C-alpha angles and dihedrals in degrees: 000000000000127000090255090055090054091045091051093047091047091049092050091047094050094044090049092049091048093048092047090052092050092047093049091048092050092047089053091050091049091049092051091049092048091050091051095045097085090051092048091049091047092051092048091048092049089051090049091046091052091048091050092049091047090050091048091051091047091050090048092051091046090050090050091051091048091046091054089061092059116097096206124064091207089064096051101046098066092048094047092045091051093051092046090050090051091049090050092051092049092049091050092050091049091050091049091050091049090053091050092047093049092048093050094051 
């Protein structure tokens, strides 16, 4: 073999080793990200759930304040009932989602 043959073989070998190292490194990074994804999703969902609950409580308080300004009880009951029903539906959906998330993890 000539010097250029050795040089070519050495270049191919080193480039292949370098590419294999990069591929392995990127696969490890992707694996780590994939393993952390359920935890990240769970944290984000918990944050969203807390924000929804806080908003529901705020809306309920706001509705109670607004209802106190009404002179007639017949006007405030349907509005309050509607808000409470919406809060109940949101809480049920959150609970169902929590169950699904816990079962998938």
